[in-house]
Short mmCIF file of the C-alpha atoms (twelve columns), coordinates in Angstrom:
data_MODEL
# 
_entry.id   MODEL 
# 
loop_
_atom_site.group_PDB 
_atom_site.id 
_atom_site.type_symbol 
_atom_site.label_atom_id 
_atom_site.label_alt_id 
_atom_site.label_comp_id 
_atom_site.label_asym_id 
_atom_site.label_seq_id 
_atom_site.Cartn_x 
_atom_site.Cartn_y 
_atom_site.Cartn_z 
_atom_site.pdbx_PDB_model_num 
ATOM 1   C CA . THR A 1   216.918 116.752 190.379 1 
ATOM 2   C CA . ARG A 2   216.006 114.278 187.130 1 
ATOM 3   C CA . ALA A 3   217.681 110.847 189.144 1 
ATOM 4   C CA . LYS A 4   214.644 112.007 191.843 1 
ATOM 5   C CA . THR A 5   212.238 112.805 189.471 1 
ATOM 6   C CA . ALA A 6   212.701 109.472 188.095 1 
ATOM 7   C CA . LYS A 7   213.017 107.793 191.618 1 
ATOM 8   C CA . VAL A 8   215.969 105.648 190.878 1 
ATOM 9   C CA . GLN A 9   217.949 104.389 193.940 1 
ATOM 10  C CA . THR A 10  221.014 105.599 193.360 1 
ATOM 11  C CA . PHE A 11  222.809 107.951 190.843 1 
ATOM 12  C CA . MET A 12  226.246 108.638 189.214 1 
ATOM 13  C CA . PHE A 13  228.077 111.896 190.164 1 
ATOM 14  C CA . GLU A 14  231.340 112.575 188.489 1 
ATOM 15  C CA . GLY A 15  232.064 108.960 188.268 1 
ATOM 16  C CA . VAL A 16  230.506 108.291 192.148 1 
ATOM 17  C CA . GLU A 17  227.813 106.059 192.370 1 
ATOM 18  C CA . ILE A 18  225.293 108.310 195.393 1 
ATOM 19  C CA . PRO A 19  222.556 106.298 196.547 1 
ATOM 20  C CA . ILE A 20  219.414 109.255 196.786 1 
ATOM 21  C CA . LYS A 21  217.298 110.069 199.947 1 
ATOM 22  C CA . MET A 22  213.889 111.152 198.360 1 
ATOM 23  C CA . THR A 23  213.309 113.318 201.699 1 
ATOM 24  C CA . CYS A 24  216.640 115.511 201.117 1 
ATOM 25  C CA . ASN A 25  216.133 118.459 199.504 1 
ATOM 26  C CA . VAL A 26  218.727 121.514 198.735 1 
ATOM 27  C CA . PHE A 27  217.559 125.205 200.160 1 
ATOM 28  C CA . ILE A 28  220.159 128.540 198.784 1 
ATOM 29  C CA . THR A 29  219.101 131.523 200.937 1 
ATOM 30  C CA . MET A 30  220.482 134.530 199.538 1 
ATOM 31  C CA . ASN A 31  219.882 138.404 200.464 1 
ATOM 32  C CA . PRO A 32  221.288 140.284 197.244 1 
ATOM 33  C CA . GLY A 33  220.249 143.813 198.700 1 
ATOM 34  C CA . TYR A 34  223.239 143.384 200.972 1 
ATOM 35  C CA . ALA A 35  226.775 144.739 200.481 1 
ATOM 36  C CA . GLY A 36  229.121 142.266 198.660 1 
ATOM 37  C CA . ARG A 37  226.486 139.851 198.169 1 
ATOM 38  C CA . THR A 38  225.687 139.083 194.285 1 
ATOM 39  C CA . GLU A 39  222.616 137.788 192.422 1 
ATOM 40  C CA . LEU A 40  222.516 133.740 191.593 1 
ATOM 41  C CA . PRO A 41  223.641 132.936 188.132 1 
ATOM 42  C CA . ASP A 42  220.958 132.613 186.013 1 
ATOM 43  C CA . ASN A 43  221.775 129.015 185.211 1 
ATOM 44  C CA . LEU A 44  221.279 128.162 188.777 1 
ATOM 45  C CA . LYS A 45  218.481 130.174 189.382 1 
ATOM 46  C CA . ALA A 46  216.486 128.274 186.959 1 
ATOM 47  C CA . LEU A 47  217.126 124.628 189.321 1 
ATOM 48  C CA . PHE A 48  215.380 126.419 192.335 1 
ATOM 49  C CA . ARG A 49  211.903 127.846 193.128 1 
ATOM 50  C CA . ASP A 50  211.611 131.250 194.875 1 
ATOM 51  C CA . VAL A 51  209.996 131.264 198.507 1 
ATOM 52  C CA . ALA A 52  208.825 134.625 200.389 1 
ATOM 53  C CA . MET A 53  210.237 134.664 203.976 1 
ATOM 54  C CA . MET A 54  208.859 136.682 206.751 1 
ATOM 55  C CA . VAL A 55  209.702 137.605 210.315 1 
ATOM 56  C CA . PRO A 56  208.416 134.876 212.556 1 
ATOM 57  C CA . ASP A 57  205.955 136.027 215.824 1 
ATOM 58  C CA . TYR A 58  208.530 134.648 218.257 1 
ATOM 59  C CA . ALA A 59  205.547 136.096 220.845 1 
ATOM 60  C CA . MET A 60  203.063 133.364 219.218 1 
ATOM 61  C CA . ILE A 61  205.803 130.926 218.685 1 
ATOM 62  C CA . ALA A 62  207.080 131.011 221.946 1 
ATOM 63  C CA . GLU A 63  203.199 131.057 223.794 1 
ATOM 64  C CA . ILE A 64  202.462 128.087 221.870 1 
ATOM 65  C CA . MET A 65  205.479 126.236 223.328 1 
ATOM 66  C CA . LEU A 66  204.836 127.415 226.768 1 
ATOM 67  C CA . TYR A 67  201.134 126.309 226.281 1 
ATOM 68  C CA . SER A 68  202.527 123.086 225.127 1 
ATOM 69  C CA . TYR A 69  204.919 122.480 228.287 1 
ATOM 70  C CA . GLY A 70  201.569 122.836 230.700 1 
ATOM 71  C CA . TYR A 71  201.973 127.173 231.603 1 
ATOM 72  C CA . LEU A 72  198.665 128.424 232.333 1 
ATOM 73  C CA . ASP A 73  199.576 131.923 231.780 1 
ATOM 74  C CA . ALA A 74  201.802 131.489 228.753 1 
ATOM 75  C CA . ARG A 75  200.937 134.539 226.834 1 
ATOM 76  C CA . ALA A 76  202.268 137.291 229.420 1 
ATOM 77  C CA . LEU A 77  205.240 135.138 230.053 1 
ATOM 78  C CA . ALA A 78  205.996 134.846 226.388 1 
ATOM 79  C CA . ARG A 79  206.130 138.742 225.942 1 
ATOM 80  C CA . LYS A 80  208.489 138.588 228.774 1 
ATOM 81  C CA . LEU A 81  210.510 136.109 227.071 1 
ATOM 82  C CA . VAL A 82  210.880 137.244 223.969 1 
ATOM 83  C CA . GLN A 83  211.364 140.698 225.340 1 
ATOM 84  C CA . THR A 84  214.106 138.992 227.358 1 
ATOM 85  C CA . TYR A 85  216.078 137.524 224.258 1 
ATOM 86  C CA . ARG A 86  215.681 140.829 222.054 1 
ATOM 87  C CA . CYS A 87  217.782 142.888 225.086 1 
ATOM 88  C CA . GLY A 88  220.089 139.535 224.667 1 
ATOM 89  C CA . TRP A 89  220.039 140.018 220.974 1 
ATOM 90  C CA . ILE A 90  220.984 143.570 221.256 1 
ATOM 91  C CA . TYR A 91  223.573 142.910 223.794 1 
ATOM 92  C CA . ARG A 92  225.284 140.605 221.653 1 
ATOM 93  C CA . GLY A 93  225.974 142.432 219.070 1 
ATOM 94  C CA . SER A 94  229.270 143.322 220.180 1 
ATOM 95  C CA . LEU A 95  229.781 139.681 221.330 1 
ATOM 96  C CA . LYS A 96  229.794 137.772 217.686 1 
ATOM 97  C CA . HIS A 97  231.352 134.436 219.492 1 
ATOM 98  C CA . ILE A 98  228.041 134.030 221.505 1 
ATOM 99  C CA . HIS A 99  225.339 131.900 219.132 1 
ATOM 100 C CA . CYS A 100 221.791 131.905 220.396 1 
ATOM 101 C CA . THR A 101 218.303 130.181 218.675 1 
ATOM 102 C CA . PHE A 102 215.169 130.277 219.531 1 
ATOM 103 C CA . THR A 103 214.065 126.810 219.114 1 
ATOM 104 C CA . GLY A 104 212.350 123.751 221.485 1 
ATOM 105 C CA . GLY A 105 213.644 120.852 222.167 1 
# 
């Protein structure tokens, strides 16, 4: 953090000179309410800022993606796609080896 703030090109870490990429960041996601998870120690917590998260509106994301691809009736199709993904996600519950995401590209 100090090296990035000072805008230097490289910094020493445990005897190794490391180049800095100014666009690189570190994010920690934690859900301490779940069983078996603990809070981040205070000395590490001081190095990061809290960010609030919310559940994304998948139907709106799908609708915008479909409109950008040229679909004219994107709203109805987006709702059907989201429902299909939800059904697949529920079915996937017992199939832990399957990974699916809702991304474009």
